[in-house]
DSSP file (Angstrom, degrees, kcal/mol; ACC not computed):
  #  RESIDUE AA STRUCTURE BP1 BP2  ACC     N-H-->O    O-->H-N    N-H-->O    O-->H-N    TCO  KAPPA ALPHA  PHI   PSI    X-CA   Y-CA   Z-CA
    1    1 A M     >        0   0    0      0, 0.0     4,-2.3     0, 0.0     5,-0.2   0.000 360.0 360.0 360.0 -38.0   70.6   71.5  145.3
    2    2 A L  H  >  +     0   0    0      1,-0.2     4,-2.0     2,-0.2     5,-0.2   0.885 360.0  50.3 -61.9 -39.4   73.0   68.8  144.2
    3    3 A L  H  > S+     0   0    0      1,-0.2     4,-2.1     2,-0.2    -1,-0.2   0.885 109.6  51.2 -66.5 -39.3   71.1   68.2  141.0
    4    4 A R  H  > S+     0   0    0      2,-0.2     4,-2.3     1,-0.2    -2,-0.2   0.905 109.8  49.3 -64.5 -42.0   71.1   71.9  140.2
    5    5 A E  H  X S+     0   0    0     -4,-2.3     4,-2.4     1,-0.2    -2,-0.2   0.872 111.1  50.2 -66.1 -38.1   74.9   72.1  140.7
    6    6 A Q  H  X S+     0   0    0     -4,-2.0     4,-2.4    -5,-0.2    -1,-0.2   0.890 109.9  50.5 -67.2 -38.3   75.5   69.1  138.5
    7    7 A T  H  X S+     0   0    0     -4,-2.1     4,-2.3     2,-0.2    -2,-0.2   0.929 112.2  46.4 -64.4 -45.3   73.3   70.6  135.8
    8    8 A I  H  X S+     0   0    0     -4,-2.3     4,-2.5     1,-0.2    -2,-0.2   0.918 112.2  51.2 -62.9 -43.0   75.3   73.9  135.9
    9    9 A S  H  X S+     0   0    0     -4,-2.4     4,-2.2     1,-0.2    -2,-0.2   0.899 110.7  48.2 -61.2 -42.2   78.6   72.0  135.9
   10   10 A M  H  X S+     0   0    0     -4,-2.4     4,-2.5     2,-0.2    -1,-0.2   0.875 111.1  50.8 -68.0 -37.0   77.5   70.0  132.8
   11   11 A L  H  X S+     0   0    0     -4,-2.3     4,-2.4     2,-0.2    -2,-0.2   0.904 110.8  48.9 -66.1 -40.7   76.4   73.2  131.0
   12   12 A E  H  X S+     0   0    0     -4,-2.5     4,-2.3     2,-0.2    -2,-0.2   0.900 112.2  48.7 -63.9 -40.9   79.7   74.8  131.8
   13   13 A L  H  X S+     0   0    0     -4,-2.2     4,-2.6     2,-0.2    -2,-0.2   0.925 111.8  48.8 -64.4 -44.8   81.6   71.8  130.5
   14   14 A A  H  X S+     0   0    0     -4,-2.5     4,-2.4     1,-0.2    -2,-0.2   0.905 111.8  49.2 -62.5 -41.5   79.4   71.7  127.3
   15   15 A A  H  X S+     0   0    0     -4,-2.4     4,-2.4     2,-0.2    -1,-0.2   0.902 111.6  49.6 -65.2 -40.9   80.1   75.4  126.8
   16   16 A G  H  X S+     0   0    0     -4,-2.3     4,-2.4     2,-0.2    -2,-0.2   0.914 111.7  47.7 -63.3 -43.9   83.8   74.9  127.3
   17   17 A V  H  X S+     0   0    0     -4,-2.6     4,-2.7     2,-0.2    -2,-0.2   0.910 112.0  50.7 -63.7 -42.1   83.9   72.0  124.8
   18   18 A A  H  X S+     0   0    0     -4,-2.4     4,-2.2     1,-0.2    -2,-0.2   0.912 111.5  47.2 -63.5 -42.3   81.9   74.0  122.3
   19   19 A I  H  X S+     0   0    0     -4,-2.4     4,-2.4     2,-0.2    -1,-0.2   0.904 112.2  50.7 -64.9 -41.6   84.3   77.0  122.6
   20   20 A F  H  X S+     0   0    0     -4,-2.4     4,-2.4     2,-0.2    -2,-0.2   0.928 111.8  46.7 -62.2 -46.3   87.3   74.7  122.3
   21   21 A L  H  X S+     0   0    0     -4,-2.7     4,-2.5     2,-0.2    -2,-0.2   0.891 112.2  50.4 -64.6 -38.9   85.9   73.0  119.1
   22   22 A A  H  X S+     0   0    0     -4,-2.2     4,-2.3     2,-0.2    -1,-0.2   0.917 111.5  47.9 -64.9 -42.5   85.1   76.4  117.6
   23   23 A A  H  X S+     0   0    0     -4,-2.4     4,-2.4     2,-0.2    -2,-0.2   0.891 111.8  50.7 -65.3 -39.0   88.6   77.7  118.3
   24   24 A S  H  X S+     0   0    0     -4,-2.4     4,-2.3     2,-0.2    -2,-0.2   0.929 111.3  47.1 -64.6 -44.7   90.1   74.6  116.8
   25   25 A L  H  X S+     0   0    0     -4,-2.5     4,-2.4     2,-0.2    -2,-0.2   0.891 111.9  51.1 -63.7 -39.0   88.0   74.8  113.6
   26   26 A Y  H  X S+     0   0    0     -4,-2.3     4,-2.5     2,-0.2    -2,-0.2   0.926 110.8  48.3 -62.8 -45.3   88.9   78.5  113.3
   27   27 A A  H  X S+     0   0    0     -4,-2.4     4,-2.5     1,-0.2    -2,-0.2   0.890 111.0  51.0 -62.5 -40.1   92.6   77.7  113.7
   28   28 A F  H  X S+     0   0    0     -4,-2.3     4,-2.3     2,-0.2    -1,-0.2   0.915 110.1  49.8 -64.1 -42.3   92.3   74.9  111.1
   29   29 A H  H  X S+     0   0    0     -4,-2.4     4,-2.2     2,-0.2    -2,-0.2   0.916 111.5  48.2 -61.9 -44.3   90.6   77.4  108.7
   30   30 A I  H  X S+     0   0    0     -4,-2.5     4,-2.5     1,-0.2    -2,-0.2   0.918 110.9  51.1 -62.0 -43.7   93.3   80.0  109.1
   31   31 A Q  H  X S+     0   0    0     -4,-2.5     4,-2.4     1,-0.2    -2,-0.2   0.896 110.2  49.4 -61.4 -40.8   96.0   77.3  108.6
   32   32 A T  H  X S+     0   0    0     -4,-2.3     4,-2.4     2,-0.2    -1,-0.2   0.895 110.4  50.3 -65.1 -40.3   94.3   76.2  105.4
   33   33 A A  H  X S+     0   0    0     -4,-2.2     4,-2.1     2,-0.2    -2,-0.2   0.911 111.9  47.5 -65.1 -42.2   94.1   79.8  104.1
   34   34 A I  H  X S+     0   0    0     -4,-2.5     4,-2.5     2,-0.2    -2,-0.2   0.921 111.7  50.4 -64.2 -44.4   97.8   80.4  104.8
   35   35 A D  H  X S+     0   0    0     -4,-2.4     4,-2.3     1,-0.2    -2,-0.2   0.899 109.9  50.8 -61.2 -41.3   98.8   77.2  103.1
   36   36 A G  H  X S+     0   0    0     -4,-2.4     4,-2.3     2,-0.2    -1,-0.2   0.895 110.3  49.8 -62.7 -40.6   96.7   78.2  100.1
   37   37 A G  H  X S+     0   0    0     -4,-2.1     4,-2.4     2,-0.2    -2,-0.2   0.905 111.1  48.1 -64.6 -43.0   98.4   81.6   99.9
   38   38 A L  H  X S+     0   0    0     -4,-2.5     4,-2.4     2,-0.2    -2,-0.2   0.896 111.6  50.4 -65.8 -39.7  101.9   80.1  100.1
   39   39 A T  H  X S+     0   0    0     -4,-2.3     4,-2.2     2,-0.2    -2,-0.2   0.914 111.3  48.4 -64.2 -42.4  101.0   77.5   97.4
   40   40 A A  H  X S+     0   0    0     -4,-2.3     4,-2.2     2,-0.2    -2,-0.2   0.908 111.6  49.5 -64.2 -41.8   99.7   80.3   95.2
   41   41 A A  H  X S+     0   0    0     -4,-2.4     4,-1.6     1,-0.2    -2,-0.2   0.897 110.2  51.5 -64.2 -39.2  102.8   82.4   95.8
   42   42 A G  H  X S+     0   0    0     -4,-2.4     4,-1.1     1,-0.2    -2,-0.2   0.907 110.2  48.4 -62.9 -42.3  105.0   79.4   95.0
   43   43 A R  H  < S+     0   0    0     -4,-2.2     4,-0.5     1,-0.2     3,-0.3   0.875 109.9  52.8 -65.2 -37.4  103.2   78.8   91.7
   44   44 A M  H  < S+     0   0    0     -4,-2.2    -1,-0.2     1,-0.2    -2,-0.2   0.841 117.7  36.0 -67.9 -32.0  103.5   82.4   90.7
   45   45 A T  H >< S+     0   0    0     -4,-1.6     3,-1.4     1,-0.2    -1,-0.2   0.486  90.9  89.2-101.7  -3.7  107.2   82.5   91.2
   46   46 A Q  T 3< S+     0   0    0     -4,-1.1    -1,-0.2     1,-0.3    -2,-0.1   0.847  98.2  36.6 -66.8 -31.3  108.3   79.0   90.1
   47   47 A D  T 3  S+     0   0    0     -4,-0.5    -1,-0.3    -3,-0.2    -2,-0.1   0.172  87.9 138.6-102.3  18.1  108.7   80.1   86.5
   48   48 A Q    <   -     0   0    0     -3,-1.4     2,-0.1     1,-0.1    -3,-0.1  -0.354  69.4 -91.4 -66.0 142.7  110.1   83.5   87.4
   49   49 A H    >   -     0   0    0      1,-0.2     3,-1.3     2,-0.1     4,-0.3  -0.335  32.2-150.7 -56.4 120.0  113.0   84.7   85.3
   50   50 A A  T >> S+     0   0    0      1,-0.3     3,-0.8     2,-0.1     4,-0.5   0.726  88.1  70.5 -70.0 -21.5  116.1   83.5   87.1
   51   51 A G  H 3> S+     0   0    0      1,-0.2     4,-1.2    19,-0.2    -1,-0.3   0.618  76.1  84.2 -70.5 -11.7  118.2   86.4   85.8
   52   52 A I  H <4 S+     0   0    0     -3,-1.3    -1,-0.2     1,-0.2     3,-0.2   0.904 100.4  31.7 -59.6 -42.1  116.4   88.9   88.0
   53   53 A N  H <4 S+     0   0    0     -3,-0.8    -1,-0.2    -4,-0.3    -2,-0.2   0.606 122.0  48.3 -91.0 -11.8  118.5   88.2   91.0
   54   54 A T  H  < S+     0   0    0     -4,-0.5     2,-0.2    -3,-0.2    -2,-0.2   0.405  71.2 124.8-114.7   3.2  121.8   87.4   89.3
   55   55 A V     <  -     0   0    0     -4,-1.2     2,-0.4    -3,-0.2    11,-0.1  -0.457  42.2-162.0 -67.0 130.9  122.3   90.2   86.7
   56   56 A E  E     -A   65   0A   0      9,-1.0     9,-1.5    -2,-0.2     2,-0.4  -0.912  12.3-131.6-114.5 143.0  125.7   91.9   87.2
   57   57 A M  E     -A   64   0A   0     -2,-0.4     2,-0.2     7,-0.2     7,-0.2  -0.728  17.5-143.4 -90.4 140.3  126.6   95.3   85.9
   58   58 A T        -     0   0    0      5,-1.4     4,-0.3    -2,-0.4     5,-0.0  -0.629  18.0-122.3 -95.6 163.6  129.9   95.6   84.0
   59   59 A K  S    S+     0   0    0     -2,-0.2     2,-0.6     3,-0.1     3,-0.2   0.748  86.7  89.7 -78.1 -23.4  132.0   98.8   84.4
   60   60 A E  S >  S-     0   0    0      1,-0.2     3,-1.5     3,-0.1    -2,-0.2  -0.666 116.7 -29.2 -84.5 118.0  132.1   99.5   80.6
   61   61 A N  T 3  S-     0   0    0     -2,-0.6    -1,-0.2     1,-0.3    -2,-0.1   0.570  96.8 -93.9  56.7  12.5  129.2  101.8   79.5
   62   62 A M  T 3  S+     0   0    0     -4,-0.3     2,-0.3    -3,-0.2    -1,-0.3   0.834  76.0 157.3  51.3  38.2  127.0  100.4   82.3
   63   63 A K    <   -     0   0    0     -3,-1.5    -5,-1.4     1,-0.1    -1,-0.2  -0.663  47.5-102.5 -89.9 149.4  125.6   97.7   80.0
   64   64 A L  E     -A   57   0A   0     50,-0.4    50,-1.8    -2,-0.3     2,-0.4  -0.416  33.6-161.6 -70.0 145.2  124.1   94.6   81.4
   65   65 A S  E     -AB  56 113A   0     -9,-1.5    -9,-1.0    48,-0.2     2,-0.3  -0.996   5.9-167.8-130.8 126.2  126.2   91.5   81.1
   66   66 A Y  E     - B   0 112A   0     46,-2.7    46,-3.3    -2,-0.4     2,-0.2  -0.808  20.4-123.6-111.6 152.7  124.7   88.0   81.5
   67   67 A R  E  >  - B   0 111A   0     -2,-0.3     4,-1.6    44,-0.2     3,-0.5  -0.540  35.8-107.5 -81.1 160.8  126.3   84.6   81.9
   68   68 A G  H  > S+     0   0    0     42,-1.9     4,-1.9    40,-0.4    40,-0.2   0.861 120.5  56.2 -59.1 -37.0  125.4   81.9   79.3
   69   69 A S  H  > S+     0   0    0     39,-1.1     4,-1.7     1,-0.2    -1,-0.2   0.855 105.6  51.5 -64.1 -33.8  123.3   80.1   81.8
   70   70 A E  H  > S+     0   0    0     -3,-0.5     4,-2.2     2,-0.2    -1,-0.2   0.835 105.2  55.9 -71.2 -32.1  121.3   83.2   82.4
   71   71 A V  H  X S+     0   0    0     -4,-1.6     4,-1.8     2,-0.2    -2,-0.2   0.909 105.9  51.9 -63.1 -41.7  120.8   83.6   78.6
   72   72 A L  H  X S+     0   0    0     -4,-1.9     4,-0.6     1,-0.2    -2,-0.2   0.909 109.4  48.9 -61.2 -42.5  119.3   80.0   78.6
   73   73 A F  H >< S+     0   0    0     -4,-1.7     3,-1.0     1,-0.2     4,-0.5   0.886 108.4  54.3 -64.0 -37.9  116.9   81.0   81.4
   74   74 A T  H >< S+     0   0    0     -4,-2.2     3,-1.6     1,-0.3     4,-0.4   0.844  98.0  63.9 -64.8 -33.1  115.9   84.1   79.5
   75   75 A L  H >X S+     0   0    0     -4,-1.8     3,-1.0     1,-0.3     4,-0.6   0.753  89.8  67.3 -63.4 -22.9  115.1   82.0   76.5
   76   76 A R  H XX S+     0   0    0     -3,-1.0     4,-0.6    -4,-0.6     3,-0.5   0.802  92.1  61.7 -64.9 -26.8  112.3   80.4   78.6
   77   77 A E  H <> S+     0   0    0     -3,-1.6     4,-0.6    -4,-0.5     3,-0.3   0.725  89.5  70.5 -70.1 -21.6  110.6   83.8   78.4
   78   78 A V  H X4 S+     0   0    0     -3,-1.0    17,-3.3    -4,-0.4     3,-1.1   0.876  90.2  59.7 -63.9 -37.4  110.4   83.5   74.6
   79   79 A Q  H << S+     0   0    0     -4,-0.6    -1,-0.2    -3,-0.5    -2,-0.2   0.863 100.1  55.2 -60.9 -36.2  107.8   80.8   74.9
   80   80 A A  H 3< S-     0   0    0     -4,-0.6    -1,-0.3    -3,-0.3    -2,-0.2   0.710 108.2-139.6 -69.5 -19.1  105.5   83.2   76.8
   81   81 A G    <<  +     0   0    0     -3,-1.1    -1,-0.2    -4,-0.6    -2,-0.1  -0.222  64.0 114.5  87.9 179.2  105.8   85.6   73.8
   82   82 A G  S    S+     0   0    0     -3,-0.1     2,-0.3    -4,-0.1    -4,-0.1  -0.101  82.0  24.5 109.7 -36.1  106.1   89.3   73.8
   83   83 A F        -     0   0    0     -6,-0.2    43,-0.3    -5,-0.2     2,-0.3  -0.991  68.3-120.3-157.4 160.0  109.6   89.7   72.4
   84   84 A H  E     -c  126   0A   0     41,-2.2    43,-2.0    -2,-0.3     2,-0.4  -0.670  22.6-145.7 -98.4 156.7  112.3   88.0   70.2
   85   85 A I  E     -cD 127  92A   0      7,-2.3     7,-3.4    -2,-0.3     2,-0.5  -0.989   6.4-161.9-125.7 135.5  115.8   87.1   71.4
   86   86 A F  E     -cD 128  91A   0     41,-3.0    43,-3.5    -2,-0.4     2,-0.5  -0.970   3.5-170.8-115.0 127.9  118.9   87.2   69.3
   87   87 A V  E >  S-cD 129  90A   0      3,-2.6     3,-2.1    -2,-0.5    43,-0.2  -0.962  78.5 -26.2-120.4 113.5  122.0   85.3   70.4
   88   88 A D  T 3  S-     0   0    0     41,-3.1    -1,-0.1    -2,-0.5    42,-0.1   0.875 128.8 -48.0  48.7  42.8  125.1   86.1   68.4
   89   89 A G  T 3  S+     0   0    0     40,-0.3     2,-0.5     1,-0.3    -1,-0.3   0.252 111.8 120.7  88.3 -12.1  122.9   87.0   65.5
   90   90 A R  E <   -D   87   0A   0     -3,-2.1    -3,-2.6    15,-0.0     2,-0.4  -0.747  57.7-136.3 -89.4 129.7  120.7   83.9   65.6
   91   91 A E  E     -D   86   0A   0     -2,-0.5     2,-0.6    -5,-0.2    -5,-0.2  -0.683  16.1-166.7 -93.1 135.6  117.0   84.8   66.2
   92   92 A F  E     -D   85   0A   0     -7,-3.4    -7,-2.3    -2,-0.4     3,-0.1  -0.964  28.2-137.7-114.9 109.3  114.7   83.0   68.6
   93   93 A R    >   -     0   0    0     -2,-0.6     3,-1.7    -9,-0.2    -9,-0.1  -0.299  22.0 -94.5 -75.4 150.1  111.2   84.0   67.7
   94   94 A S  T 3  S+     0   0    0      1,-0.2   -15,-0.2   -14,-0.1    -1,-0.1  -0.347 109.6  23.4 -59.6 135.3  108.5   84.9   70.2
   95   95 A G  T 3  S+     0   0    0    -17,-3.3    -1,-0.2     1,-0.3   -16,-0.2   0.332  88.7 133.5  90.2  -6.6  106.2   82.0   71.0
   96   96 A S    <   -     0   0    0     -3,-1.7    -1,-0.3   -18,-0.2   -15,-0.2  -0.449  61.9-111.9 -78.8 153.7  108.7   79.3   70.1
   97   97 A N    >   -     0   0    0      1,-0.1     3,-1.6    -2,-0.1     4,-0.3  -0.739  15.7-151.0 -86.9 119.1  109.2   76.3   72.4
   98   98 A P  G >  S+     0   0    0      0, 0.0     3,-0.9     0, 0.0    -1,-0.1   0.762  94.2  65.1 -62.2 -23.9  112.7   76.4   74.0
   99   99 A E  G 3  S+     0   0    0      1,-0.2   -23,-0.0   -23,-0.1    -2,-0.0   0.747 104.3  45.8 -69.1 -22.4  112.7   72.6   74.2
  100  100 A E  G <  S+     0   0    0     -3,-1.6    -1,-0.2     2,-0.1     2,-0.2   0.402  95.1  98.2-100.9   1.6  112.6   72.3   70.4
  101  101 A L  S <  S-     0   0    0     -3,-0.9     2,-1.0    -4,-0.3    -9,-0.0  -0.585  78.4-117.0 -92.9 152.2  115.4   74.9   69.7
  102  102 A D        +     0   0    0     -2,-0.2     3,-0.4     1,-0.1    -2,-0.1  -0.785  37.2 171.4 -85.0 105.2  119.0   74.2   69.0
  103  103 A L    >   +     0   0    0     -2,-1.0     3,-1.7     1,-0.2    -1,-0.1   0.215  43.4 109.1-101.0  13.9  120.7   75.9   71.9
  104  104 A S  T 3   +     0   0    0      1,-0.3    -1,-0.2     3,-0.0    -2,-0.0   0.703  67.7  67.7 -66.4 -18.6  124.2   74.6   71.2
  105  105 A I  T 3  S+     0   0    0     -3,-0.4     2,-0.6     2,-0.1    -1,-0.3   0.649  82.4  89.8 -75.8 -12.4  125.4   78.0   70.1
  106  106 A I    <   -     0   0    0     -3,-1.7     2,-0.7   -38,-0.0     3,-0.0  -0.763  67.1-153.5 -91.8 120.4  125.1   79.3   73.7
  107  107 A D    >   -     0   0    0     -2,-0.6     3,-1.2     1,-0.1   -39,-0.3  -0.824   2.2-157.2 -91.3 112.3  128.2   78.8   75.8
  108  108 A T  T 3  S+     0   0    0     -2,-0.7   -39,-1.1     1,-0.3   -40,-0.4   0.706  91.6  50.2 -67.0 -18.4  127.1   78.5   79.4
  109  109 A N  T 3  S+     0   0    0    -41,-0.2    -1,-0.3   -42,-0.1     2,-0.1   0.582  96.3  88.2 -94.4 -10.4  130.5   79.6   80.7
  110  110 A A  S <  S-     0   0    0     -3,-1.2   -42,-1.9   -43,-0.1     2,-0.4  -0.311  74.4-122.4 -83.8 168.9  130.8   82.7   78.5
  111  111 A R  E     -B   67   0A   0     21,-0.3    21,-3.0   -44,-0.2     2,-0.4  -0.895  21.8-154.9-110.9 144.7  129.5   86.2   79.2
  112  112 A Y  E     -BE  66 131A   0    -46,-3.3   -46,-2.7    -2,-0.4    19,-0.3  -0.974  10.4-137.3-124.4 129.1  127.1   88.0   76.9
  113  113 A K  E     -BE  65 130A   0     17,-3.1    17,-2.5    -2,-0.4     2,-0.4  -0.577  28.5-145.7 -76.9 148.3  126.6   91.8   76.5
  114  114 A T  E     - E   0 129A   0    -50,-1.8     2,-0.4    -2,-0.2   -50,-0.4  -0.939  20.5-177.1-125.6 138.7  123.0   92.7   76.3
  115  115 A E  E     - E   0 128A   0     13,-2.1    13,-2.9    -2,-0.4     2,-0.5  -0.992  15.8-148.5-133.0 129.0  121.1   95.3   74.4
  116  116 A Y  E     - E   0 127A   0     -2,-0.4     2,-0.6    11,-0.2    11,-0.2  -0.832   7.2-153.8 -96.1 126.0  117.3   95.8   74.8
  117  117 A I  E     - E   0 126A   0      9,-3.0     8,-3.2    -2,-0.5     9,-1.7  -0.893  17.8-165.9-100.9 120.4  115.5   97.1   71.7
  118  118 A R  E     - E   0 124A   0     -2,-0.6     6,-0.2     6,-0.3     5,-0.1  -0.799  12.5-130.8-110.7 149.2  112.4   99.0   72.6
  119  119 A G    >   -     0   0    0      4,-2.6     3,-1.6    -2,-0.3    -1,-0.1  -0.172  42.2 -88.2 -81.7-178.2  109.4  100.0   70.6
  120  120 A T  T 3  S+     0   0    0      1,-0.3    -1,-0.1     2,-0.1    -2,-0.0   0.747 128.7  56.7 -66.1 -22.6  107.9  103.5   70.5
  121  121 A D  T 3  S-     0   0    0      2,-0.1    -1,-0.3     1,-0.0     3,-0.1   0.466 118.5-110.7 -88.0  -0.8  105.7  102.6   73.4
  122  122 A G  S <  S+     0   0    0     -3,-1.6     2,-0.2     1,-0.3    -2,-0.1   0.341  74.1 134.9  91.3  -7.1  108.7  101.7   75.6
  123  123 A E        -     0   0    0      1,-0.1    -4,-2.6    -5,-0.1     2,-0.4  -0.488  65.5-103.9 -75.5 145.6  107.9   97.9   75.6
  124  124 A V  E     + E   0 118A   0     -6,-0.2    -6,-0.3     1,-0.2     3,-0.1  -0.558  38.7 175.9 -69.6 123.4  110.8   95.5   74.9
  125  125 A E  E     -     0   0A   0     -8,-3.2   -41,-2.2    -2,-0.4     2,-0.3   0.771  65.7  -6.3 -96.4 -35.3  110.6   94.2   71.3
  126  126 A S  E     -cE  84 117A   0     -9,-1.7    -9,-3.0   -43,-0.3     2,-0.4  -0.993  55.0-141.6-156.7 158.6  113.8   92.2   71.3
  127  127 A I  E     -cE  85 116A   0    -43,-2.0   -41,-3.0    -2,-0.3     2,-0.5  -0.990  16.4-155.5-123.3 132.1  116.8   91.4   73.4
  128  128 A Q  E     -cE  86 115A   0    -13,-2.9   -13,-2.1    -2,-0.4     2,-0.5  -0.936   5.5-167.6-112.7 124.4  120.2   91.0   71.7
  129  129 A F  E     -cE  87 114A   0    -43,-3.5   -41,-3.1    -2,-0.5     2,-0.5  -0.943   5.0-174.2-108.9 126.3  122.9   88.9   73.4
  130  130 A V  E     - E   0 113A   0    -17,-2.5   -17,-3.1    -2,-0.5     2,-0.1  -0.987  27.9-118.7-123.5 126.1  126.4   89.2   72.0
  131  131 A K  E     - E   0 112A   0     -2,-0.5     2,-0.4   -19,-0.3   -19,-0.3  -0.383  25.4-125.6 -65.1 130.5  129.2   87.0   73.3
  132  132 A E              0   0    0    -21,-3.0   -21,-0.3     1,-0.1    -1,-0.1  -0.629 360.0 360.0 -76.2 130.8  132.1   88.9   74.9
  133  133 A R              0   0    0     -2,-0.4    -1,-0.1   -23,-0.1    -2,-0.1   0.410 360.0 360.0-110.7 360.0  135.3   87.9   73.2
């Protein structure tokens, strides 16, 4: 009888260890999947337009008003293409590299009125920023 009880006890121990290892591997897999999702979400939003959260409406004609620093962030969108940006009449063409542009005309402390020029399909073709004086 003693040998039979020891065999059963060893089988129960082996089954418990196997279940523990399987649960640990499953938890590790879940943790890896969550980490991968967070990393992907971080990559998707790292170049997100910073003006999205900081745009303030002015009281006059309900036109958007940006700070100069937000205009600089918007210029990063030019590199991706899709639309042109005009700042006080100076054009920044779609697809150009912001690192190679002369951005000295943008006053980071000033406020800029904004006008969106849309095509017949409703897509933004250009954005015009005019410094409020």
